[in-house]
C-alpha positions as CSV (number, residue, x, y, z in Angstrom):
1,M,-30.0,-53.9,-6.8
2,G,-27.8,-51.6,-8.8
3,M,-24.6,-52.2,-10.6
4,F,-22.4,-51.5,-7.6
5,K,-22.8,-53.2,-4.2
6,D,-22.5,-51.0,-1.1
7,A,-19.4,-51.9,0.8
8,P,-18.7,-50.8,4.5
9,P,-15.9,-48.3,4.8
10,S,-12.5,-49.8,5.4
11,E,-9.2,-48.2,6.5
12,H,-6.8,-47.3,3.7
13,P,-3.6,-49.2,3.9
14,D,-1.3,-46.2,3.3
15,F,-2.9,-44.0,5.9
16,T,-3.2,-46.3,8.9
17,Q,0.0,-45.0,10.7
18,V,-0.7,-41.3,10.3
19,R,-0.2,-39.4,13.5
20,F,-1.1,-35.8,14.0
21,M,1.7,-33.6,15.2
22,A,1.3,-30.5,17.4
23,A,2.2,-27.3,15.6
24,G,5.7,-26.0,16.5
25,T,6.3,-22.5,17.8
26,P,6.4,-19.9,15.0
27,S,9.7,-18.3,14.1
28,W,10.8,-14.8,15.1
29,W,9.9,-13.5,11.7
30,K,6.4,-14.9,11.7
31,R,5.7,-13.5,15.2
32,N,7.1,-10.0,14.5
33,R,6.8,-9.4,10.8
34,H,4.1,-6.9,11.1
35,K,6.2,-4.8,13.5
36,A,9.3,-5.0,11.3
37,L,7.4,-4.1,8.2
38,G,5.6,-1.3,9.9
39,V,8.9,0.2,11.1
40,A,10.4,-0.1,7.7
41,G,7.4,1.5,6.2
42,L,7.6,4.5,8.6
43,L,11.3,4.9,8.0
44,A,10.7,4.9,4.2
45,G,7.8,7.4,4.6
46,F,10.0,9.8,6.6
47,W,12.9,9.5,4.1
48,L,10.5,10.2,1.2
49,A,8.9,13.1,3.0
50,N,12.4,14.6,3.6
51,H,13.6,14.1,0.0
52,Y,10.4,14.9,-1.9
53,G,8.4,17.0,0.5
54,T,9.6,20.3,-0.7
55,A,6.7,22.7,-1.3
56,A,6.3,24.4,-4.6
57,P,7.2,28.1,-4.6
58,A,4.4,30.1,-3.4
59,A,2.7,32.4,-6.0
60,S,3.4,36.1,-5.3
61,C,0.4,38.2,-4.3
62,T,1.6,41.3,-6.1
63,P,0.4,41.5,-9.7
64,T,3.1,41.9,-12.4
65,A,2.7,44.7,-14.8
66,T,1.9,43.5,-18.4
67,T,2.7,46.9,-20.0
68,P,5.4,49.4,-19.0
69,T,2.9,52.3,-19.0
70,P,-0.7,52.1,-17.6
71,A,-3.5,52.6,-20.0
72,P,-5.4,56.0,-19.7
73,Q,-8.5,55.9,-17.6
74,G,-11.8,55.4,-19.5
75,A,-10.2,53.8,-22.4
76,A,-11.8,50.6,-23.7
77,A,-9.6,47.6,-23.8
78,A,-9.1,46.5,-27.4
79,H,-9.4,42.8,-28.2
């Protein structure tokens, strides 16, 4: 035989009076937190969109003149 003798399992003295309890009903926050956080997220999103949703000024389609007088036709552009 080995060094240790196999002993049959016995009850632990500290855990003989343990009783399982039924889970209580969850609180309002635990039942509805996904709804509350979703509404808060939507409100924050609308607020951010109204505050920071201004579009950048659109670029004008008309070209601006770089020189006050146009160059003569047929002249090569000097670089």
